C-alpha positions as CSV (number, residue, x, y, z in Angstrom):
1,M,0.0,0.0,-0.1
2,R,1.1,3.5,-0.8
3,D,0.8,6.8,1.2
4,D,-2.0,9.4,0.5
5,G,-4.8,6.8,0.6
6,N,-3.4,5.0,-2.5
7,I,-4.9,7.6,-5.0
8,I,-4.7,6.8,-8.7
9,V,-5.2,9.0,-11.7
10,L,-6.5,7.1,-14.8
11,D,-7.0,7.7,-18.5
12,I,-7.8,5.4,-21.4
13,E,-7.6,5.7,-25.1
14,T,-9.9,3.8,-27.4
15,R,-10.2,2.8,-31.2
16,P,-13.0,1.2,-33.3
17,D,-13.5,-2.5,-32.6
18,P,-12.5,-4.3,-35.8
19,A,-14.8,-7.2,-35.0
20,I,-17.7,-4.7,-35.3
21,A,-16.3,-2.5,-38.0
22,E,-16.1,-5.4,-40.5
23,D,-19.5,-7.0,-39.4
24,V,-21.9,-6.6,-42.2
25,T,-24.9,-7.9,-40.1
26,W,-24.3,-5.3,-37.5
27,W,-24.3,-2.3,-40.0
28,A,-27.3,-3.7,-41.7
29,K,-29.2,-3.7,-38.5
30,Q,-28.0,-0.1,-37.7
31,M,-29.2,1.0,-41.2
32,E,-32.6,-0.5,-40.6
33,S,-33.0,1.4,-37.4
34,I,-32.5,4.7,-38.9
35,E,-35.7,6.5,-39.7
36,P,-35.6,9.5,-42.1
37,H,-37.4,12.7,-41.1
38,G,-41.0,12.8,-42.2
39,S,-40.2,15.6,-44.4
40,I,-37.9,13.4,-46.6
41,K,-40.2,11.8,-49.0
42,D,-37.9,10.9,-51.9
43,P,-36.7,7.3,-51.6
44,I,-33.2,8.3,-52.9
45,K,-33.0,11.2,-50.4
46,Q,-34.2,8.8,-47.7
47,E,-31.4,6.4,-48.5
48,A,-28.9,9.2,-48.6
49,Y,-30.0,10.3,-45.1
50,R,-29.6,6.7,-43.8
51,Q,-26.2,6.4,-45.2
52,E,-25.0,9.8,-43.8
53,Q,-26.3,8.8,-40.3
54,L,-24.6,5.5,-40.6
55,D,-21.3,7.2,-41.4
56,K,-21.7,9.4,-38.3
57,K,-22.2,6.2,-36.2
58,R,-19.0,4.8,-37.8
59,A,-17.1,7.9,-37.1
60,K,-17.9,7.7,-33.3
61,M,-17.4,3.8,-32.9
62,A,-14.4,4.5,-30.5
63,L,-16.6,6.6,-28.2
64,S,-18.8,3.6,-27.2
65,P,-17.9,0.3,-25.5
66,L,-20.4,-1.3,-27.8
67,T,-18.3,-0.6,-30.8
68,G,-14.8,0.5,-29.6
69,I,-11.9,-1.3,-27.9
70,V,-9.4,-0.1,-25.3
71,V,-5.9,0.4,-26.8
72,C,-4.0,2.3,-24.0
73,V,-4.4,2.6,-20.4
74,G,-2.4,5.2,-18.5
75,W,-2.2,5.9,-14.8
76,Q,-0.2,7.6,-12.1
77,F,-0.3,6.9,-8.4
78,W,0.0,10.0,-5.9
79,A,3.5,9.1,-5.0
80,D,4.7,8.4,-8.6
81,E,6.8,11.1,-10.3
82,E,5.8,10.0,-13.8
83,A,2.8,8.3,-15.5
84,S,2.7,4.7,-16.6
85,V,1.1,3.7,-20.0
86,L,0.3,0.2,-21.3
87,E,-0.5,0.0,-25.0
88,T,-2.1,-2.9,-27.0
89,K,0.2,-5.0,-29.1
90,E,-2.5,-5.4,-31.9
91,Q,-5.7,-3.6,-32.5
92,T,-8.0,-6.6,-32.0
93,R,-10.1,-8.0,-29.2
94,S,-7.4,-10.5,-28.3
95,G,-4.9,-7.6,-28.1
96,E,-7.4,-5.7,-26.0
97,K,-7.9,-8.6,-23.5
98,D,-4.0,-9.0,-23.2
99,L,-3.8,-5.1,-22.4
100,L,-6.5,-5.4,-19.9
101,E,-5.0,-8.4,-18.2
102,R,-1.6,-6.5,-18.0
103,F,-3.3,-3.6,-16.5
104,A,-5.1,-5.9,-14.0
105,A,-1.8,-7.6,-13.1
106,A,-0.3,-4.1,-12.4
107,M,-3.2,-3.2,-10.2
108,R,-3.4,-6.4,-8.4
109,S,-0.8,-5.5,-5.7
110,E,-1.7,-1.8,-5.5
111,D,-5.4,-1.8,-4.4
112,P,-6.2,1.8,-5.3
113,T,-8.6,3.4,-2.8
114,L,-9.6,6.5,-4.7
115,W,-9.7,6.9,-8.6
116,V,-9.3,10.3,-10.2
117,G,-9.7,11.4,-13.7
118,W,-11.4,13.6,-16.4
119,Y,-15.0,12.4,-17.1
120,L,-13.9,9.2,-15.4
121,R,-17.5,8.3,-14.2
122,R,-19.1,9.0,-17.7
123,F,-16.4,7.4,-19.9
124,D,-13.3,5.6,-18.5
125,L,-14.7,3.5,-15.9
126,P,-17.9,2.3,-17.6
127,F,-15.9,1.6,-20.8
128,L,-13.3,-0.5,-19.0
129,A,-16.0,-2.4,-17.1
130,A,-17.9,-3.0,-20.5
131,R,-14.9,-4.1,-22.4
132,C,-13.8,-6.4,-19.7
133,M,-17.2,-8.1,-20.0
134,V,-16.8,-8.5,-23.8
135,V,-13.4,-10.0,-23.7
136,N,-13.9,-11.9,-20.4
137,A,-11.1,-10.1,-18.5
138,E,-11.1,-9.0,-14.9
139,I,-9.7,-5.8,-13.4
140,P,-9.4,-6.0,-9.5
141,H,-11.0,-3.2,-7.4
142,L,-12.6,-1.3,-10.2
143,P,-15.2,1.1,-8.7
144,M,-18.8,0.9,-10.0
145,P,-21.8,3.2,-9.5
146,R,-22.7,1.7,-6.2
147,N,-19.4,3.1,-4.7
148,W,-18.8,6.2,-6.8
149,Q,-17.6,7.8,-3.5
150,R,-14.3,6.3,-4.4
151,V,-14.3,8.4,-7.6
152,V,-13.2,11.9,-8.2
153,D,-14.3,13.2,-11.5
154,L,-12.6,16.5,-12.1
155,A,-14.6,17.7,-15.0
156,Q,-18.0,16.9,-13.3
157,D,-17.2,17.3,-9.6
158,L,-15.6,20.8,-10.2
159,D,-18.1,21.7,-12.9
160,L,-15.2,22.7,-15.2
161,E,-16.0,24.2,-18.6
162,G,-13.7,23.5,-21.5
163,S,-11.7,20.5,-22.6
164,L,-8.7,18.9,-20.9
165,S,-6.6,20.3,-23.7
166,Q,-7.7,23.8,-23.0
167,W,-7.0,23.3,-19.2
168,Q,-3.6,21.9,-20.0
169,Y,-2.8,25.1,-22.0
170,V,-4.1,27.3,-19.1
171,L,-1.8,25.3,-16.6
172,G,1.2,26.3,-18.8
173,G,1.6,23.1,-20.6
174,G,0.7,24.4,-24.2
175,F,-1.9,22.8,-26.4
176,K,-1.7,19.2,-27.2
177,E,0.0,18.3,-30.4
178,H,-3.0,16.1,-31.3
179,D,-6.5,16.1,-30.0
180,G,-10.2,15.3,-31.0
181,E,-10.8,13.8,-34.3
182,E,-6.9,14.0,-35.1
183,L,-6.4,11.1,-32.6
184,A,-7.8,8.6,-35.2
185,G,-4.9,9.2,-37.4
186,L,-2.2,8.4,-34.7
187,T,-0.1,5.3,-34.5
188,I,-0.6,3.4,-31.1
189,P,2.7,4.6,-29.7
190,E,1.7,8.2,-30.6
191,L,-1.6,7.6,-28.9
192,A,0.1,6.2,-25.9
193,E,2.1,9.4,-25.6
194,H,-1.1,11.4,-25.8
195,C,-2.5,9.2,-23.0
196,R,0.7,9.9,-20.9
197,Q,0.2,13.7,-21.3
198,D,-3.5,13.4,-20.3
199,V,-2.6,11.5,-17.2
200,T,0.3,13.9,-16.3
201,Y,-2.0,17.1,-16.5
202,T,-4.9,15.4,-15.0
203,A,-2.7,14.5,-12.0
204,E,-1.5,18.1,-11.8
205,M,-5.1,19.4,-11.7
206,A,-5.9,16.9,-9.0
207,R,-2.9,18.0,-6.9
208,R,-3.9,21.7,-7.3
209,T,-7.5,21.1,-6.4
210,R,-7.1,18.6,-3.6
211,F,-8.2,21.3,-1.2
212,V,-11.7,20.8,-2.6
213,W,-12.1,17.0,-2.9
214,G,-9.3,15.8,-0.6
215,A,-11.7,15.4,2.5
216,R,-13.3,12.5,0.6
């Protein structure tokens, strides 16, 4: 066990799940579920509308655990000087399972008591739990909604406007080299470095605001 209540700062990076991206049946079902606006009467325009909406779903695959996989996990314990990042060896479900099991092994002896992150409750933790279910992996001690008191979500708990990239700039770290939709074009090592930066600046924000949430 570490000092400071064993606080961990966490961030994940995701990519589209190739098992879903290449699944013709899945996308056929998605197409069927799209209903054009009643004002669109022309069958050709209806089909174009469905295709447009389907393309939007494809573009957002990495944002949902239904259609995305975890490819990087980064963390930093309170006493650590630097962040640690694990990355997948291949962008497949088997690669994801290997990544999650390596992360589980790293956590097994640590037993974090408080988890800190940026939209941690809304994104990272539910995503991790869901993907562990999909690939049948297990992460010990992962907090769930019933014990959200073990989670500090800086974006939500402090009601902070703006993106993590903007706050990084305000803190003096400059804007990220890549952000938003640009992440889709990064290699996994580049994405891992992006993850490392996110953990580093989230940890810095946590340290500077501990006077707000530290009593938890």
